[in-house]
TORKOL-4160 file (C-alpha; in steps of 0.2 Angstrom, whole numbers, padded with zeros to 4 digits, m for minus):
303
<pt num="1" X="0060" Y="0763" Z="0051"/>
<pt num="2" X="0052" Y="0766" Z="0034"/>
<pt num="3" X="0047" Y="0748" Z="0034"/>
<pt num="4" X="0038" Y="0750" Z="0050"/>
<pt num="5" X="0029" Y="0766" Z="0045"/>
<pt num="6" X="0024" Y="0758" Z="0028"/>
<pt num="7" X="0016" Y="0744" Z="0037"/>
<pt num="8" X="0005" Y="0756" Z="0047"/>
<pt num="9" X="0000" Y="0766" Z="0032"/>
<pt num="10" X="m0004" Y="0750" Z="0022"/>
<pt num="11" X="m0015" Y="0744" Z="0037"/>
<pt num="12" X="m0024" Y="0761" Z="0038"/>
<pt num="13" X="m0027" Y="0761" Z="0019"/>
<pt num="14" X="m0037" Y="0745" Z="0020"/>
<pt num="15" X="m0049" Y="0754" Z="0032"/>
<pt num="16" X="m0050" Y="0771" Z="0024"/>
<pt num="17" X="m0050" Y="0767" Z="0005"/>
<pt num="18" X="m0044" Y="0779" Z="m0008"/>
<pt num="19" X="m0036" Y="0792" Z="0004"/>
<pt num="20" X="m0018" Y="0787" Z="0005"/>
<pt num="21" X="m0012" Y="0805" Z="0006"/>
<pt num="22" X="m0023" Y="0810" Z="0020"/>
<pt num="23" X="m0018" Y="0794" Z="0029"/>
<pt num="24" X="0000" Y="0798" Z="0027"/>
<pt num="25" X="m0002" Y="0815" Z="0034"/>
<pt num="26" X="m0012" Y="0809" Z="0049"/>
<pt num="27" X="0003" Y="0797" Z="0053"/>
<pt num="28" X="0015" Y="0811" Z="0050"/>
<pt num="29" X="0006" Y="0822" Z="0063"/>
<pt num="30" X="0007" Y="0808" Z="0076"/>
<pt num="31" X="0026" Y="0805" Z="0073"/>
<pt num="32" X="0029" Y="0824" Z="0074"/>
<pt num="33" X="0020" Y="0824" Z="0091"/>
<pt num="34" X="0007" Y="0836" Z="0084"/>
<pt num="35" X="m0012" Y="0836" Z="0085"/>
<pt num="36" X="m0024" Y="0834" Z="0070"/>
<pt num="37" X="m0040" Y="0843" Z="0065"/>
<pt num="38" X="m0051" Y="0834" Z="0052"/>
<pt num="39" X="m0064" Y="0845" Z="0044"/>
<pt num="40" X="m0078" Y="0838" Z="0033"/>
<pt num="41" X="m0096" Y="0834" Z="0032"/>
<pt num="42" X="m0103" Y="0820" Z="0042"/>
<pt num="43" X="m0101" Y="0802" Z="0036"/>
<pt num="44" X="m0084" Y="0804" Z="0027"/>
<pt num="45" X="m0074" Y="0793" Z="0039"/>
<pt num="46" X="m0067" Y="0805" Z="0051"/>
<pt num="47" X="m0071" Y="0794" Z="0066"/>
<pt num="48" X="m0066" Y="0778" Z="0057"/>
<pt num="49" X="m0048" Y="0786" Z="0054"/>
<pt num="50" X="m0045" Y="0791" Z="0072"/>
<pt num="51" X="m0051" Y="0774" Z="0079"/>
<pt num="52" X="m0041" Y="0764" Z="0066"/>
<pt num="53" X="m0025" Y="0775" Z="0069"/>
<pt num="54" X="m0026" Y="0771" Z="0088"/>
<pt num="55" X="m0029" Y="0752" Z="0085"/>
<pt num="56" X="m0014" Y="0751" Z="0072"/>
<pt num="57" X="m0003" Y="0760" Z="0084"/>
<pt num="58" X="m0008" Y="0750" Z="0099"/>
<pt num="59" X="m0013" Y="0765" Z="0109"/>
<pt num="60" X="m0027" Y="0768" Z="0122"/>
<pt num="61" X="m0042" Y="0777" Z="0114"/>
<pt num="62" X="m0056" Y="0788" Z="0120"/>
<pt num="63" X="m0070" Y="0796" Z="0110"/>
<pt num="64" X="m0078" Y="0812" Z="0117"/>
<pt num="65" X="m0094" Y="0818" Z="0108"/>
<pt num="66" X="m0094" Y="0836" Z="0110"/>
<pt num="67" X="m0112" Y="0844" Z="0112"/>
<pt num="68" X="m0118" Y="0861" Z="0117"/>
<pt num="69" X="m0121" Y="0856" Z="0135"/>
<pt num="70" X="m0104" Y="0847" Z="0137"/>
<pt num="71" X="m0094" Y="0854" Z="0152"/>
<pt num="72" X="m0075" Y="0855" Z="0155"/>
<pt num="73" X="m0077" Y="0842" Z="0169"/>
<pt num="74" X="m0084" Y="0830" Z="0157"/>
<pt num="75" X="m0068" Y="0831" Z="0147"/>
<pt num="76" X="m0055" Y="0833" Z="0161"/>
<pt num="77" X="m0063" Y="0824" Z="0176"/>
<pt num="78" X="m0069" Y="0828" Z="0193"/>
<pt num="79" X="m0067" Y="0825" Z="0211"/>
<pt num="80" X="m0080" Y="0816" Z="0222"/>
<pt num="81" X="m0081" Y="0813" Z="0240"/>
<pt num="82" X="m0078" Y="0795" Z="0244"/>
<pt num="83" X="m0085" Y="0789" Z="0261"/>
<pt num="84" X="m0074" Y="0774" Z="0262"/>
<pt num="85" X="m0058" Y="0784" Z="0259"/>
<pt num="86" X="m0064" Y="0799" Z="0269"/>
<pt num="87" X="m0058" Y="0811" Z="0256"/>
<pt num="88" X="m0060" Y="0818" Z="0239"/>
<pt num="89" X="m0056" Y="0805" Z="0225"/>
<pt num="90" X="m0052" Y="0811" Z="0208"/>
<pt num="91" X="m0061" Y="0802" Z="0193"/>
<pt num="92" X="m0051" Y="0804" Z="0177"/>
<pt num="93" X="m0060" Y="0811" Z="0162"/>
<pt num="94" X="m0059" Y="0804" Z="0144"/>
<pt num="95" X="m0044" Y="0816" Z="0141"/>
<pt num="96" X="m0033" Y="0803" Z="0150"/>
<pt num="97" X="m0030" Y="0792" Z="0135"/>
<pt num="98" X="m0016" Y="0791" Z="0122"/>
<pt num="99" X="m0027" Y="0795" Z="0107"/>
<pt num="100" X="m0042" Y="0806" Z="0111"/>
<pt num="101" X="m0055" Y="0809" Z="0098"/>
<pt num="102" X="m0064" Y="0826" Z="0101"/>
<pt num="103" X="m0079" Y="0822" Z="0089"/>
<pt num="104" X="m0088" Y="0838" Z="0082"/>
<pt num="105" X="m0078" Y="0849" Z="0093"/>
<pt num="106" X="m0086" Y="0865" Z="0086"/>
<pt num="107" X="m0103" Y="0860" Z="0093"/>
<pt num="108" X="m0097" Y="0863" Z="0111"/>
<pt num="109" X="m0097" Y="0879" Z="0119"/>
<pt num="110" X="m0081" Y="0890" Z="0119"/>
<pt num="111" X="m0078" Y="0886" Z="0137"/>
<pt num="112" X="m0078" Y="0868" Z="0134"/>
<pt num="113" X="m0067" Y="0870" Z="0119"/>
<pt num="114" X="m0054" Y="0879" Z="0129"/>
<pt num="115" X="m0053" Y="0865" Z="0141"/>
<pt num="116" X="m0042" Y="0856" Z="0128"/>
<pt num="117" X="m0030" Y="0870" Z="0126"/>
<pt num="118" X="m0018" Y="0866" Z="0141"/>
<pt num="119" X="m0019" Y="0847" Z="0138"/>
<pt num="120" X="m0014" Y="0849" Z="0119"/>
<pt num="121" X="0000" Y="0861" Z="0122"/>
<pt num="122" X="0007" Y="0855" Z="0139"/>
<pt num="123" X="0002" Y="0837" Z="0139"/>
<pt num="124" X="m0005" Y="0840" Z="0157"/>
<pt num="125" X="m0021" Y="0847" Z="0165"/>
<pt num="126" X="m0023" Y="0858" Z="0180"/>
<pt num="127" X="m0039" Y="0853" Z="0190"/>
<pt num="128" X="m0043" Y="0860" Z="0207"/>
<pt num="129" X="m0026" Y="0867" Z="0209"/>
<pt num="130" X="m0016" Y="0851" Z="0205"/>
<pt num="131" X="m0007" Y="0847" Z="0189"/>
<pt num="132" X="m0010" Y="0830" Z="0182"/>
<pt num="133" X="0001" Y="0823" Z="0168"/>
<pt num="134" X="m0007" Y="0815" Z="0153"/>
<pt num="135" X="m0001" Y="0798" Z="0146"/>
<pt num="136" X="0012" Y="0798" Z="0133"/>
<pt num="137" X="0011" Y="0798" Z="0118"/>
<pt num="138" X="m0004" Y="0810" Z="0118"/>
<pt num="139" X="m0012" Y="0814" Z="0102"/>
<pt num="140" X="m0029" Y="0823" Z="0100"/>
<pt num="141" X="m0039" Y="0821" Z="0084"/>
<pt num="142" X="m0053" Y="0833" Z="0083"/>
<pt num="143" X="m0066" Y="0833" Z="0070"/>
<pt num="144" X="m0077" Y="0847" Z="0065"/>
<pt num="145" X="m0092" Y="0850" Z="0054"/>
<pt num="146" X="m0091" Y="0865" Z="0041"/>
<pt num="147" X="m0095" Y="0881" Z="0050"/>
<pt num="148" X="m0109" Y="0884" Z="0038"/>
<pt num="149" X="m0119" Y="0870" Z="0046"/>
<pt num="150" X="m0131" Y="0875" Z="0060"/>
<pt num="151" X="m0126" Y="0873" Z="0079"/>
<pt num="152" X="m0108" Y="0876" Z="0077"/>
<pt num="153" X="m0096" Y="0887" Z="0087"/>
<pt num="154" X="m0081" Y="0892" Z="0076"/>
<pt num="155" X="m0064" Y="0888" Z="0084"/>
<pt num="156" X="m0055" Y="0904" Z="0088"/>
<pt num="157" X="m0038" Y="0906" Z="0080"/>
<pt num="158" X="m0029" Y="0903" Z="0097"/>
<pt num="159" X="m0036" Y="0885" Z="0097"/>
<pt num="160" X="m0034" Y="0882" Z="0079"/>
<pt num="161" X="m0016" Y="0886" Z="0081"/>
<pt num="162" X="m0014" Y="0871" Z="0093"/>
<pt num="163" X="m0017" Y="0859" Z="0079"/>
<pt num="164" X="m0002" Y="0855" Z="0069"/>
<pt num="165" X="m0012" Y="0850" Z="0054"/>
<pt num="166" X="m0029" Y="0851" Z="0047"/>
<pt num="167" X="m0036" Y="0838" Z="0034"/>
<pt num="168" X="m0051" Y="0837" Z="0023"/>
<pt num="169" X="m0055" Y="0819" Z="0018"/>
<pt num="170" X="m0068" Y="0823" Z="0004"/>
<pt num="171" X="m0079" Y="0810" Z="m0005"/>
<pt num="172" X="m0071" Y="0794" Z="m0011"/>
<pt num="173" X="m0068" Y="0791" Z="m0029"/>
<pt num="174" X="m0080" Y="0779" Z="m0038"/>
<pt num="175" X="m0069" Y="0764" Z="m0037"/>
<pt num="176" X="m0066" Y="0766" Z="m0018"/>
<pt num="177" X="m0084" Y="0770" Z="m0015"/>
<pt num="178" X="m0090" Y="0754" Z="m0024"/>
<pt num="179" X="m0077" Y="0744" Z="m0013"/>
<pt num="180" X="m0085" Y="0752" Z="0002"/>
<pt num="181" X="m0103" Y="0747" Z="m0003"/>
<pt num="182" X="m0098" Y="0729" Z="m0007"/>
<pt num="183" X="m0086" Y="0726" Z="0008"/>
<pt num="184" X="m0088" Y="0723" Z="0026"/>
<pt num="185" X="m0093" Y="0736" Z="0039"/>
<pt num="186" X="m0077" Y="0747" Z="0042"/>
<pt num="187" X="m0081" Y="0747" Z="0061"/>
<pt num="188" X="m0080" Y="0728" Z="0061"/>
<pt num="189" X="m0064" Y="0728" Z="0051"/>
<pt num="190" X="m0056" Y="0742" Z="0063"/>
<pt num="191" X="m0060" Y="0731" Z="0078"/>
<pt num="192" X="m0051" Y="0716" Z="0070"/>
<pt num="193" X="m0035" Y="0726" Z="0067"/>
<pt num="194" X="m0019" Y="0721" Z="0076"/>
<pt num="195" X="m0006" Y="0733" Z="0082"/>
<pt num="196" X="0008" Y="0736" Z="0070"/>
<pt num="197" X="0019" Y="0745" Z="0082"/>
<pt num="198" X="0023" Y="0744" Z="0101"/>
<pt num="199" X="0024" Y="0759" Z="0112"/>
<pt num="200" X="0043" Y="0758" Z="0111"/>
<pt num="201" X="0043" Y="0757" Z="0092"/>
<pt num="202" X="0032" Y="0773" Z="0092"/>
<pt num="203" X="0044" Y="0782" Z="0104"/>
<pt num="204" X="0059" Y="0777" Z="0094"/>
<pt num="205" X="0051" Y="0784" Z="0078"/>
<pt num="206" X="0046" Y="0800" Z="0086"/>
<pt num="207" X="0063" Y="0802" Z="0093"/>
<pt num="208" X="0070" Y="0798" Z="0076"/>
<pt num="209" X="0060" Y="0813" Z="0069"/>
<pt num="210" X="0070" Y="0825" Z="0081"/>
<pt num="211" X="0086" Y="0818" Z="0073"/>
<pt num="212" X="0081" Y="0822" Z="0055"/>
<pt num="213" X="0093" Y="0837" Z="0049"/>
<pt num="214" X="0088" Y="0853" Z="0041"/>
<pt num="215" X="0101" Y="0863" Z="0031"/>
<pt num="216" X="0103" Y="0882" Z="0032"/>
<pt num="217" X="0096" Y="0884" Z="0014"/>
<pt num="218" X="0081" Y="0874" Z="0019"/>
<pt num="219" X="0078" Y="0885" Z="0034"/>
<pt num="220" X="0080" Y="0900" Z="0023"/>
<pt num="221" X="0066" Y="0893" Z="0012"/>
<pt num="222" X="0055" Y="0891" Z="0027"/>
<pt num="223" X="0058" Y="0909" Z="0032"/>
<pt num="224" X="0054" Y="0916" Z="0015"/>
<pt num="225" X="0037" Y="0907" Z="0016"/>
<pt num="226" X="0034" Y="0914" Z="0033"/>
<pt num="227" X="0039" Y="0931" Z="0028"/>
<pt num="228" X="0029" Y="0931" Z="0012"/>
<pt num="229" X="0013" Y="0925" Z="0021"/>
<pt num="230" X="0015" Y="0941" Z="0032"/>
<pt num="231" X="0014" Y="0952" Z="0016"/>
<pt num="232" X="m0001" Y="0944" Z="0008"/>
<pt num="233" X="m0015" Y="0956" Z="0005"/>
<pt num="234" X="m0032" Y="0952" Z="0014"/>
<pt num="235" X="m0023" Y="0944" Z="0029"/>
<pt num="236" X="m0023" Y="0952" Z="0046"/>
<pt num="237" X="m0008" Y="0942" Z="0050"/>
<pt num="238" X="0003" Y="0929" Z="0042"/>
<pt num="239" X="0011" Y="0913" Z="0049"/>
<pt num="240" X="0017" Y="0914" Z="0066"/>
<pt num="241" X="0034" Y="0907" Z="0073"/>
<pt num="242" X="0025" Y="0893" Z="0080"/>
<pt num="243" X="0018" Y="0889" Z="0063"/>
<pt num="244" X="0036" Y="0889" Z="0056"/>
<pt num="245" X="0041" Y="0877" Z="0070"/>
<pt num="246" X="0027" Y="0865" Z="0066"/>
<pt num="247" X="0031" Y="0866" Z="0048"/>
<pt num="248" X="0049" Y="0861" Z="0051"/>
<pt num="249" X="0043" Y="0847" Z="0063"/>
<pt num="250" X="0030" Y="0840" Z="0051"/>
<pt num="251" X="0043" Y="0840" Z="0036"/>
<pt num="252" X="0055" Y="0831" Z="0047"/>
<pt num="253" X="0042" Y="0817" Z="0050"/>
<pt num="254" X="0038" Y="0817" Z="0032"/>
<pt num="255" X="0056" Y="0815" Z="0027"/>
<pt num="256" X="0058" Y="0800" Z="0040"/>
<pt num="257" X="0042" Y="0792" Z="0032"/>
<pt num="258" X="0051" Y="0792" Z="0016"/>
<pt num="259" X="0067" Y="0784" Z="0022"/>
<pt num="260" X="0077" Y="0800" Z="0023"/>
<pt num="261" X="0087" Y="0808" Z="0038"/>
<pt num="262" X="0087" Y="0826" Z="0030"/>
<pt num="263" X="0073" Y="0837" Z="0025"/>
<pt num="264" X="0071" Y="0842" Z="0006"/>
<pt num="265" X="0060" Y="0856" Z="m0001"/>
<pt num="266" X="0048" Y="0843" Z="m0007"/>
<pt num="267" X="0045" Y="0838" Z="0011"/>
<pt num="268" X="0041" Y="0856" Z="0015"/>
<pt num="269" X="0029" Y="0857" Z="0000"/>
<pt num="270" X="0021" Y="0841" Z="0004"/>
<pt num="271" X="0015" Y="0846" Z="0022"/>
<pt num="272" X="0013" Y="0864" Z="0019"/>
<pt num="273" X="m0006" Y="0864" Z="0014"/>
<pt num="274" X="m0010" Y="0854" Z="0030"/>
<pt num="275" X="0000" Y="0864" Z="0041"/>
<pt num="276" X="m0003" Y="0882" Z="0034"/>
<pt num="277" X="m0021" Y="0881" Z="0027"/>
<pt num="278" X="m0031" Y="0883" Z="0044"/>
<pt num="279" X="m0019" Y="0897" Z="0049"/>
<pt num="280" X="m0022" Y="0907" Z="0033"/>
<pt num="281" X="m0041" Y="0905" Z="0033"/>
<pt num="282" X="m0045" Y="0919" Z="0045"/>
<pt num="283" X="m0064" Y="0918" Z="0043"/>
<pt num="284" X="m0063" Y="0916" Z="0024"/>
<pt num="285" X="m0063" Y="0897" Z="0021"/>
<pt num="286" X="m0064" Y="0898" Z="0002"/>
<pt num="287" X="m0048" Y="0907" Z="0001"/>
<pt num="288" X="m0036" Y="0896" Z="0011"/>
<pt num="289" X="m0032" Y="0884" Z="m0003"/>
<pt num="290" X="m0029" Y="0899" Z="m0015"/>
<pt num="291" X="m0017" Y="0907" Z="m0002"/>
<pt num="292" X="m0007" Y="0891" Z="0000"/>
<pt num="293" X="m0005" Y="0889" Z="m0018"/>
<pt num="294" X="0000" Y="0907" Z="m0020"/>
<pt num="295" X="0013" Y="0905" Z="m0007"/>
<pt num="296" X="0021" Y="0890" Z="m0014"/>
<pt num="297" X="0021" Y="0897" Z="m0031"/>
<pt num="298" X="0028" Y="0914" Z="m0027"/>
<pt num="299" X="0042" Y="0909" Z="m0015"/>
<pt num="300" X="0057" Y="0901" Z="m0024"/>
<pt num="301" X="0066" Y="0886" Z="m0016"/>
<pt num="302" X="0083" Y="0894" Z="m0020"/>
<pt num="303" X="0088" Y="0912" Z="m0018"/>
């Protein structure tokens, strides 16, 4: 399994240069059956990463450009009367893909943002009284611009919590940036990528995550992190039980990616910033990194 995963990561690293940790976390989120939020300024490779991830996994891909006039029906689909059929015929929206890029999600109205909620949580959508299953696997990658930029609608905590992880790509280092400037267009390279996994391979890896074990002392450590977050000054509330479940699931995927079938505290610490950061922000974006660091440093692994 590790060889398969390493092949995927290596391919993605040829597209998104100098961002191996972020690439590994993105793959981790997919293996853990979570959803991913990428927050950064325009032009940092958010769209490139999402498209490349779908290509290397061999999954169907749809991009939705979120704008302030986008309607829920533009995302989910709609029914239209068909004269030949003599009945209403449903036309699927772009949400019916295995990898969905919700590009600049915080430029859409709250009403349209909320159209993603059921899909992300239940892997199905309810339209006109009928429940329609989404394809499996189903993975939403949403990108958003920093809330300080104009024309944005900050995602509410209820929707932020639907994302297993949040990543920030940041500027490339000088060496990687020079390689980008001298190299071929990343869009062309992405289109030329060949799938490294079959759907069956991916399903096997995702099922393998479920079989990774967690010891009672390891779960004690997770609980101490959750409890300490609820005592932090300046927070209205700490990490929820759903955040705890997501943390354990992401750590299992990280362990599997490193060739192990049991979770270590190192796995928890590796994924904790991506899993907890957006849940600890609560309107103060400059403080989430400090809060994550404080939690990891103040909670002992063994008690």
